[in-house]
C-alpha positions, 0 to 999 in steps of 0.5 A, a space after each residue: 908895720 915892720 921897717 922892712 915892710 915899710 921900705 918895700 910898700 914905699 918902694 912899691 907905691 913910688 913905682 906903682 906905674 910899672 912892673 917890678 922884678 923880684 931881683 929889683 925889689 930885693 935889691 932896692 929894699 934889702 940892698 946889701 943885706 941880701 934878702 931872699 925870695 921867701 923873705 920877699 914873699 913873706 913881707 908881701 904877705 904880711 902887707 896884704 894881711 895889713 892892707 888888703 880888704 880880703 887877703 885871699 883876693 889881693 889887689 896889692 902886689 899882684 904877680 904877672 908872672 913868677 918873675 914880676 909883680 905889679 903894684 895897684 895902689 
């Protein structure tokens, strides 16, 4: 697992009971490095490939809207 994937998974797990905005994830996981929305999407996809039984039907990091993600861990 890549370091950014680990930080993302950890943050999502620690906040699994609430909806997280894309901006919050970028701020908390990338911090001053200033990650992009494309990078966030890529890392979520990489986590799904590693953790999901069927990545095409994700249970982790479900999107509730274009601006929010819900973690089901």
